[in-house]
C-alpha positions, 0 to 999 in steps of 0.5 A: 784825216777823221781821228775822232773814229780812233776808237777809245774803247774802255775796258768794261763798257758797252759799247760793243755790246750795243753795236753787236746788239744794234747794229745792221752794218758797218760801212767803210771809207776811206782817206780819200773820202773824207777829203771829199767829203769835207769839200764837198760839204764846203762847197755844197753847205758852207759848213766847216766839218772834221773828218769824223762827221764828214764821213757820215755823208761819204757811203751815201755820196759814193754809192748813192744806189744803194741808198735809193728809195730809202729815207736816209739820216746822215749826222753831220757833226764837229768842226774840230779841223785845223785851219790849215788842213782846211785850206789844204784839203780846199786846195786839192782835189785829191 
């Protein structure tokens, strides 16, 4: 559901170093959460978003208390989702 998050970290790249330096925490979500966020963004915002973009809001939606009283930014990008996959997700409730 989120192929854009596969990694593809090349040898000798600075990605891991930057993450270690600037990222305080990494939150994980599962495939069901990604599907739920894709449906939510369509229903609430009319946005067609691929899984690797929709995942940005999963922790906010799934654990709102964690973000309560904080200024939070979620960068939601990418509309590269197969139309059949998208329609199938809209039709499902899982």
